[in-house]
N, C-alpha and C positions, 0 to 999 in steps of 0.2 A: 071426198075430202079435197079440199083445195090447198095447194101448196102455199098460197099467199096467206090464207087464214092461219095455217100452221106457223108460218114464218112470223106473222104478226103476234101470235100467241107466245111463241118462243121469245120474241123481242120484248114483249111486256113482262114475261117471266124474268127475263134477264135484267130488265130495268128494275123490277122489284128486288131481285137478288142484289144488284149493284147498290140500290138505295138502302137495303137492309145492311149490306156490308159497310157502306159509308156511315150509316147511323150507329151501328153497334160494334162491328169488328174493327173497322179502320181506326177509330180513336184508341182502342185498347192496344192495337199493334203499334200505332204511332207513339203512344206514351211509353210502351215497353222498349221501343227502339230508342227513344230520346233518353230514357233512363239508362239503357245500356251504353249509349253514346257518352252520357255524362260520367258513368263509372269508368269507361275506358279513358276519357280525358283526365279524370282524377288519378287514375293509375299511371298514366304517362307523366302527369305533373309530379306525382309522388316519386316516380322513378328518376325524373330529372333532379328533384330535390335531393334524393338519396345519392345520386351520382355527384352532385355538387358537395354534399356533406362528406362523401367518401374522399373526394379530392382534397377537401379541407383537412380531413382527418389524416390523410397520407402526408400532406405538407406539415401538419403539426407533429406527426410521428417522426418525420424526417428531421425536423428541427430539434425535437426532443432527443433523437438518437445522436445527432451531431453534438448537442450540448453534453450528452452523457459521455460521448467519446472524448470530448475536450476535458471534461471533469476527470475521466479515467486517466488521460495522458498527464494531467496536472498532478493527480495523486501518485502516479508512477514516478514522475519527476521528483516529487517531494520525498517519496520513499527512497529513491536512489541517492538524493542529497543527504538524507538522514543516515543512510547506510554508510556513505562516505564519511560523514561527520563522526559516526560511531567508530569506524575504522581508524580515523585520525586520532580520536580521543584515546583509543586503545593503544595506538602506537606511542602517543605522548606519555600515557601512564606507564607503559612498559619501559620507555626510556628513563622516566623519572625513577622507577623502581630499580632499574639497572644501575643508575647513578647512585642511588641510596645504598644499594648492596655493595657497590664498588667502594664507596666511602667507608662503609662499615668494615669491609674486608681490609682496606688499607689501614684503618685505625687498629684493627685486630693484629694485623701483621706488625705494625709499629710497636704495639704493646708487647707482642711476643719477642720482637727483636730487642726491645729495651730490657725485658726480663732476662733474655739470654745473655745480653751484655753484662747485666748486673751479676748474673750467676757466674759468668766467666771472670769478671773482675774479682768476685769474692774467692773463686777457686784459684785465680792467679795470685791473689794476695796471700791465701793460705799456702800455696806452693812456694811463694817467695819467702814467706816466714819460715816454712819448713826447710827450704834450701839454705836460707841464712843461718838457721840453727845448726844445720849439718856443717855448713862451712865454718861457722864460728865455734862449733862444738860446745855451744853454751845455750842456755835457755834464754829466749828473748821474751821479755815481759810485754804481752800484747797491750795491756792497758796503758803502759808507760809510753809505748811507741805507736799509739793509735793514730796520732797526727801524721806520722811518717807513713803509715800504711794507707791512710786516706789519700795522701798526696801521690803515693805510688799507684793506688787504684785509679785515681783520676788521670794519671799519665797514661795508663794502659787503656 
């Protein structure tokens, strides 16, 4: 056996093997690698879009949150104003009610004082007539002296 002939045979076998690989195996590997490369590129692009979308969503959420906080602060301010208004209205109504009660009480007191004065006048008039009867030891005709009694009661 000659080493040169073996070497030539192996070289021819290797060339057939390389040609076979280039004809049948290399295109399949190359298309699989291109397909895989395309999927990776699409995945990276989708990740980039998702990141952009996430940033946009975060900005939108921050804006929405700021708006909600502003609305909440406005609602709280309105509630506080309404509470103060209700308290002021209640104070005003209480003052009006107190004034009305005071006026009614004053009118009642005036009526009672007037009644008491009238009762006192009538009692004084009766006492005066009784006293005059005792002093004069005679009966005083009340119907005849009614004008005098009215004048006396008015003076008292």
